[in-house]
C-alpha positions, 0 to 999 in steps of 0.5 A: 585473811581472804581465802579462795574457795574451791568446790570439790566433788570426788567419787569415792572408791565405794562409788559414792560422792564426797563433797568438800571445799579446799580453802587457800589464801586468795593469792594462791592460784597454782591449781596443781598445788590446790589439787595436791592439797586435795590429794593430801586430804583424800589420803586422810580419808582412805581415798588416795588415788581417786581423780582430782582435777579441774573437773572435780575441783573448781574455784567457787568464790573468795570469802573472809576466813574464820579463825579456824581456817586461818589456823589450818592455813598457817599450819598446813597451807590450806583448810578443808570444810567437809560437806557431804560424804566425807565420813565412811 
């Protein structure tokens, strides 16, 4: 499965930066939907309501998905790869 990777940086409530990738099926181009996925992820990190738009979340590239990413997408429509600042 090919996925689009959206490189995402969000300022946390404490002022620090969270960096994560949102991965979606490559056919999905609805940025509002992709931002909703990012907001759902932020809720799981106690960061609900933090700004997430095209300024914070940008298309980066298309790649072949790992089995774990395919499983996430099958279950919830997207996958998140945590990069930096995603834990407290």
